N, C-alpha and C positions, 0 to 999 in steps of 0.2 A: 373424455376429450384426446386421453393420451393415445387411444388407438386411433383416432384422426389423425394426431399430428404423425403418428409414425406413418401412414398412409401418405400425407403430405409429401413427408420426406426420402419417401423410395425414388431410388434412382432407376427409373422404367428402362434406359440403354442398358445399364448393367445388370437387370433383372433378367431381360430378355437374351443377355449376351450366350452364345454358343456354349460356351467355356463351362458354364453353370449346368446345361443339359449333360454334360459327359461326364460332370464328378461322379454321380452314380451312375454305373452303369445297370440296366435292365437285364443284360444278358447275362449275368454272373454266375447263373444256376444251371448254366445249359453245359451241355456234355465236352470234352474237347475237340470231338469228332464235329460237333454242330459249331462249336466257337472257329476252329476251319474253316469250315463251309462258309459262314457268315464272314468271316475275314476276306476269304478268297474272292466271294461274291463283291464284295463293298468295294475292293479293288478296282473289280472289273466295271463297276458300274461310275465309280470317281474318275476312272481313267476315261470312259466317253465322256463324262459329263463334263471334265475339264474341271478347274478351280472353283472352289465353291463360292467365290464373290462373283464369279462370271456366270453360274450354272443356276442361282438363286434357289439351289436345293440343299440344305444342310444334311452333314454326313448321318447325323442322329435320324433325319427323317429316311434316309436311304438305309440304314439298318432296321428300322422300323419296319418299314416295307419289304424287305426282304425277309425280315422274319416272318410276317404275314402271310407273303407269297411261297414257304416254305423254300428258300433261295432261290426262286426263279428271276434268273436275270432279265431274262426277255420282258418277264410282265413288269418288272421293277422300272426297265428303262423306258417301257411304253407308258407307264405312270408319270415319269420323270420327265419325258420329253412333255408329254400334255399339260403338267402343272407348270413346266418352265412357260411354256408359250403362254396358260393362261395368267402368269405372274407380269411376263414380260408385258403382253398388252394392258392389263393395269398398271403399270409404272408408264408405260408411253402413254396413256390416256391421261394420267395425271398431271406428266410433262405437258402434254398439249394443252391443258385449260391452263396452267401458269403461264402458257406462253402467249397464250390469247390476251392476257393482260398488258404484253407489250408490242413491240415491233415483230413481225414475224420475222420467223428463223429457219432455215431450212440444214435437218439434219442429214447427215450423210453417215450412215453405218456399214461399216464395210463386212462384207458376208465372206466367210474363208470357203478355198475352194475344196472340193473332196479329194479324196486319197483314190488314185487311179489302181483299177485292179492290176495287178502284176502276175508273172507265171513263174515266181521260183518258191510259191510257200511252200513250206513243209507241212503248214498245217491241214491243208489238203482244200482251203477256201478258195486256191486261185488268187487271193491279191495279197497285196504287201501290207506289210505291218507287222506289229508284236502281236503274238499269241496272249488270249488273256483267260485265266482258268475259271471255270464257271462250274457249277453245282454238281456233284457225282462225279468229277474228273473230265466235266466237258470242255474240250479246249475250242476256242472259236475265235473267227479272226475281226478286229476291231473295225476295219471297213464294213465286214459282212453285217456285223450288229447295227451298226449306225446304216444299212440300207434297209430299212424297216416299213418302206410303201409300196406297194404293187407293182408287177410288172418294171423291174429293176430301176425302180427310181425311188430315192431317198430324199426325207425332207429335214432341210438343215436349218434350225433356229438361228436367227443370225445375232452374235452376242452383244451386248450391252456394256454401258459403261460401267466400272465395279461401285457396288454400293454395300451398304452396312447389312448384316442379316435382321435389323431390326425392319428397315424398309423392307426388305423383301417378304418379312412375316407380315407386317401391316398392309403393304401392297396385296397380298394374297388373299386378304378377305373381301377383295372386289371380285366381282364376276367375269369383268373383262368385256369385250366387245365382239362384234363380226368382224370387226378390221384386223385382228390377230392375225387372219389365216392370211395377210397379205406379207407378213414377216416369214412366209414359208417360202424357201427357194426351191423348187423341184428341179434336181440334176439327174440326167443319163448317165449311168454308169456303163462303159464300154464292157463288152464280154471279154471273157481271160483269153488266154491263150495256151494251147498245148506247150506245156514246158520237159516232158517227157517222151522220147522215142517208144512206140509200141513195143521195141524190144526191150526195154527198157523194164517196161510195165510188165511183162510178162515174166523179167526175171526177179522180179521184188515180188511179184504173185507166186511164185514159185516157193521163193523162202517163204513166205508167209505160210502156205500151205502144210509146209515141212514142219515149222517150228509154233506158227499161229502166234497170235498177239500174246506176249508174256510168257509164249512157251504153252497156248491153251489152244484146241481147234474149236473149231465154228462149226455150230449145228442148230438148223432151224427145225422146230418141233410143234407139230399140232396137235391140239388136246383135242379128242372128240368122245363121244359117248351119247346116250340116252338123255332127254331133256331131265331135269332136276338129279342127274348122277352126283353132283357137285364137283363140277370141273371146275368153275371160277372161283368155289371155297377153296379147292384143293390149291388152285395156282396163287389166290391171296395168302392163304397160309402158309404155302412157299415162300414169297416173297418177305413176309414177316419174320420166318425161322430162318433166313440167310442174310439177316439184318438190311434187306433193302426197301422195307416198310418201316418208317419212325413210328413209333409208339404213340408219339400226338396225332401221328393222322391215323393209326388203328383205333386211337380213342374217338376222334372225329367220326368216322365212319360206323365205329357201333352205336354212338349216340343219335345221329341223324339216321340210323336205320331203324332205331328204336322209336323214334320219334313218330315215324309213320307204319308203327305197326310190324315191322320185318326186322326183328333184330336179328334172325340166322340165318340173315344176307350178308352180315355185316363183312364178312372176310370177303364176301363176291362182290361187295361194292367196290373195291381197288380195282378189279378187272371191267365191272359191267359199270360204266362212268355215265352213259345214256339215261337221260332222266325217263323215257320211255322203258328200258332196260329195268331200272330200280323199281320202278311202278308196276311191272309184270311179273318182277322176280324171273326173268328170263335173259337169255344173251341173245343179241338181235345181229349185233355185227363182228367183224372180227378184230379182236384185242389183241394188239403187240406188244410184247415186252422183253428185258431181256433177265435172264437169272445168271449169275457169275457162281457156278460150280467149280471143284478146285483144279481140275483139268479141261474143263468146257465151258465157252460162252456160248449159252443156250439162247437162242431168240423162240419165245413161246408165241404161239398162234392159237387163241383160245376162239375155239369156233362154237356156235350156236347148236343145241342138239335139239330144238324145235324144228320138226318136219319143214312147217311153212319156211323156215331159213336155210334150207338145203343148198340153193344158190349161192349163199354167203359163205356156208362149210365148204363147198366145192371151190372157192377163191383162196380160202386159205391153204386147204390140202394142197393146192397146186403150189404152194410156194414153201413145202416142207420138206425135210429130206428126211426125217422121222415121226411115228405118230405115238401118243400117249391115249389109250382108251381105257375112260374111267368108267368103270361098271357100278352099280350100287347091290350093294351085298342083302340089303333089306329083304327081306321074303317078300315075294310078289313083285318087287319092283326090277330086280334082275331079269325075270321072266318077260316083264312088260318091255324091257327094252329090246331082249332078246329075242323075242317072238318075231312072229311073220311079220307086224306093222312096225318093229321096234328100229329105233333107229342105231343102236348099236351095232346091230349086223350089218346095215345097209350102210353104216359110215365106213367099217371094217373094209367092204367091198369097194369103195371110193377111193380109199386112200391107196390101197392094192393097185387100182386101175390107173392111180395117177402116177404110180411109180416110185411111193413111199417103200421101202425095203425091209424095214426093222420097225417093232412095235412092241411098247411096254406096256404091259395090263395094270392098273391100280385098280385093286378089289377094294374099294371106297365102304364106308359106314360101317367095319366091323364093330364098330360100338354097339352098333342098332342091333347087333345079333351076339353081343357079350361077347366077341373074339370067338367065336366059335369056329372051330377047326374044321367041322365036317360040313359048316356051309362054305368055307373057304375051300376045299377039295370038290365040292359040289360043283360049284362055279368052274372051277379051273378044268374040271373034265366035261362039262358042256363046250367049254369055248374051246380047246384044244382040237379037237376034229375039225371045228368049222374054220379056225384060224389057217390050217393045214392044206385043206379045200379051198381058202381064198388064196392061198399061195404064200402063206408064212411057215417055214419049216420051223421043229421046236427049237433051232440055232438061231432064227430070228426072232426070237418072243423072249419077253421075261415077263415073269408075274410077280406082282410084289403086292404084301396086306397093307392096308394103312385105315387110318380113321382122322379126315382132315381138320373136323370141327377140333378135336380133342388134341391135334398133333401129334399123334402116334405113329410112328416109324417112318416119317417123312426125310428128318435131317439124322435123328436119332433114334434107336429103338428105345432107350429109358424113356420114361415120362412120369409126371406127378400124379397122374392118374393111375390108384389103384389097381383099378380094371383092368388098365392096361398091361399089367403083369402077366395076366391070363394070356395074352400073344407072346410074350417072350417064353412062355410055357412048351410050347411049340415051333415056335419060329425062330430060327436063329439066321435066316440068309439076309442081306443085302437093303438096305435102305432105299427110298422110294430116290433120294439125290443119289446115292451110290449107282443104282440101276441106270438114272440119266447118264450119269458122268461115264458109263462104259458103254455109250453108244458111237460108233463108227461113221466119221461122214461118208459120204460114198465120192466116187470119183469128179473131182470138179472141171469140166472140159473147158479150160481157160484159152486152150490154142484155137478154139472154134470161133465163128464170127461172132461180133457181140448180137445176142438177143434179148430184150429186156420188154416183157408183155406188163402193163401198165395195168394195176390193182385198185387205183386210186389218183385223183387229181383233185389239186387245190390251188390256192393262191396265196403264196408269199406274203412276207410283208407283214406291217402291222404289228411289230416288235419280236418278228421271228429271228433266227440265226441268219437268214438268207432271204433274198427278195427273189422276184420271178414267179413264175408256174411253176408248182412242185408236182412232181407224179413220184408215187412209191411204188413199190413191189420187188420180186427177186430177179435178179441177174442171172438167167437159166445158163446163159455160155456166153463165152469171151471173157474182155476185160474193158473197163471204160475207165476215161479220166476227165480230169478238169480241162476246158477250152475245148472238147472233142465237140466235132461236127457230127450230129445224129440226123437219121431220117424216120420222119414219121408216118407209119403205114395204118391203115389206109391212107390214103393222099399223096400228095407230094411236097409237103411242107416238111423243112428242116428246121432244125436247133442249135444252140450251142449249149452245151453244158457248161452253167456258171458254178455251181457247186455241188458238192456229194455228201451225204448225211450219212454216217454207218452209227448206229447205236447212239444218238444224240451225239456224235462227234463228228466235226469236219474231216474229211481225210481227200489227199490227191486225186486216188484211184479207188478201183474195185473191182475184186474179179468174181468169177461165177459162183453161185452159191450164197452170195450176199444180199440179203434185206436190205435195200436203202431206199433213199430220198434222192432224187435228181431234182435241182431246181436250173430249170431252163430261161436262156434268153434267144431273143430275134424269132420267138413265135407267135403266132395267133391261137389264144386258147380254145377257139372254137373247132381246131382242127384236132384236140385232143380229148380222149374221152376213153372210160374202163374199157379194155381190152385192145387198146392200141398197141402195136408193136414198136420199138424202137431197135433202129439199127445200123450198120455203117450205108453213108449213101453210095460205096462202092460195091457194097455185098448185101443188097437188100433181100428181105423175104419175098417169096414169091406170094402172089395173090389168088386166090381160087374161089370160085361158086361151087365147083363141082369135085369129087372126088371118090377115088376107092378106097376104100376101110375094111378091114378084118377084125370083127368084134365077136364078142362071147356075150349069148344073152343071158340074162340073170334068170330070177324065178319069176317070169311073168305071169300074169293071169290071164292075158290074152296073148294068140299069138301073133306076131311081127309078122305083117303082110308088104309087099309093094305099094307105094303110094301113101306110106302112113306117115301121117305127119307128126315131128317131133321136136324136141328141143335139143339143139347141138349146144353143148360147152367146153369152151377150148380155154384154157387158164382162166382168166376173169371174166370174159367175153360169153355171153349166150346170147344163139341165134336161133330162128325159125328155119326147120330145115325137113327135107322130105326125102324119104328112104327112095329113091326113085327104080331100083332093081334089084333083086335077089339074084345074084350070081352063082353062089355053089354054097353049098355045107363042107363042113372040113371034118377031118377027125381030130380032136382036141390033143391028142399025145404025139401023131406021127405028123400031123398038119396036109396029110393026103386028101383030095378031093372025093368025099363020098356022094355026092348026090348035085348034080349041075340043074339050075334055074328052078329051084324049089320054087313050091306057091307059098310055105309059109316058114318062119323060123321059130322051132319051138324053144321050151326055157331047156338052160345050160348047154346049148348048140354053139357052134363056132362056125362063122360064117364069111364070107366076101360081098360085101354089098356097095351100090351106088347110093351117095349122099349129094343133094344139091341143097343149096340155100333157097330161102323163099323169102318173101315181103311178108309181115305180121306185126304181132305184138308180144316182146318177149317178156320174159319174167321178170324183169326189171322194169318194166310197164311201158317202154318206150317204143313207139311205132317205127320199123325198120324194112329200109328197103332190100331188095333181091341184090345185093354188094356182095363184093368179093373180101375174103378177112386172111390175113397173113397166117398160112401153116406151112408145113413144110414135111415131106414124107419121113416116117420113122428110122428109116435108112438114111438120112442125110441128118437130120437132127432129132434124137431121141426125145427133147424135151419140148420140142416144136410139134411132135408128133403125135400126142394121145388125144384122144375125145371122149367126149361120154355124151350117153344119148337118155333123155327122160322123156317120158309121155304120162301125162293124166298123175303128177305128183310124185310118180315113181322114176327110178334108175332101171331102165329097161335094156342097157346094153353100155360096154366100154368096148376099146379098141385103139388102133393104131393107122394112119394113114400109110396108104402103101403106095399111091399112085395120085396124082394131080391132073384132072381131065380137062379144066377149063378154070 
């Protein structure tokens, strides 16, 4: 009976009061760095949601959700807005039910007007408002985060009258109804305006290139190599060693991969996030991440190694400044990757043909050969002549022995693994991080006209920091800023740059060499596709359906003849094409004409050919018409003048555009 009396005497309002939730902090065991991230992210969310009595979401709920989402403000905001809408609908449903017993009353709820986008924001979002710190140093603008619906629209839930947390918790038990959608007001945000003159942007870009962000240089690196060489595993382990993967995330990857019988892929799961990639155990698409090295901000492009996904690898390599070739030191595996049909050989040829000038070779899995110096020397001896032949002199190559799974010679040579001491017995050179940090960025053509080949198209909003149509890729030449009008080619569509995202941060401008995402306004999404090129309306890229090219023929099994059907690759675009004419064969050393109008082109020959686009089915599966593509002669723009030719699943030639015919 005493127990029953105790229950009857409980003050339910006092028991559910928020202060009782906060008396015992469930996060008191986290690290100071995690606590700082949690506090910063909590402030960002609460600033957007408003006072707790109006938002209907308690601080405790926000903190728990942020913890579950790994401090992701965007996902937490998406949950909060949906929860807010549901709780508000349940409350209004209850109020309507009460009002039905008395005289009808019309309740007018004011709807706040959205903040308009401005032009002087230093955050780079192109919108007015204070900047709010997000996880991992991300800075975003409040107006940009609120704009979470597609096509430059965002949903603003109307505020309700203040009420207690008990009412919010009790109303939250209801499921709500479909009428809740009527409480959402769609507001069109005007596109921002340019805030800086082009000369000012160029001046700031030059200063940034000299000093970089925090004195660091920026570089993009494509990771290449034969399938199962350990590329994704190496990148996942590097992220962990550099403190960019939390222990909690590592344990989750290890647990989930073990559940499906792929425990050895736990490090790779940090890079291979697609369900099919994890199921098959191979990288399929390009994965992009960032490594913060002592003097370099390194953008990593993890490319697939399987021959079936070479088009994706080409798309990633076309966005890189340098390459990391990962080879498997296991007996038999290196030979398979370097043999005639191996992808290590083809990947090196491809990246050099696409203008990648520096390469680091990571001889991985040395722990599988007991850190044998003889095996390491054997691999280096086999690769060096081939690299020189491919256009990589010794001054442009660095060899590093390592073991990704054991973490040996990645960040430090020392390791808890006793067997790793065998490596230290004969190797005292740089670690992999040291070698990557020594890479030098190429010259950035920021004074050239804007050229931005699109590698991916997606719809923003739905909780992202920006809204509109998003396009990602590498800015190959020129500069771009928020509010700038751009032309989309092919086609006659124009758009306005709403926001620019670089390394998960919103920035006011970006310069050549940056791997960025642009969110566009005033654009029909049907006019954008992978392979489109953005340029200034006053200096557009010429469109070509036929052109002259100087190419080098690779180790082909069947000689090339006039009329041969090929697949033309230009940045992320692949189009069916035909070699319509063989003009001449050139001397590879002097460039002099050896033979006019040859009948065939044999392997290792250099030649002048005519290429014409044709209709057909591209490797991406799309049926294309014989349309023109944006391309420029190599003498005008080096980045826009490189091409690759493939046939029957192999790369047969690569070269440069010398003249546009039509």
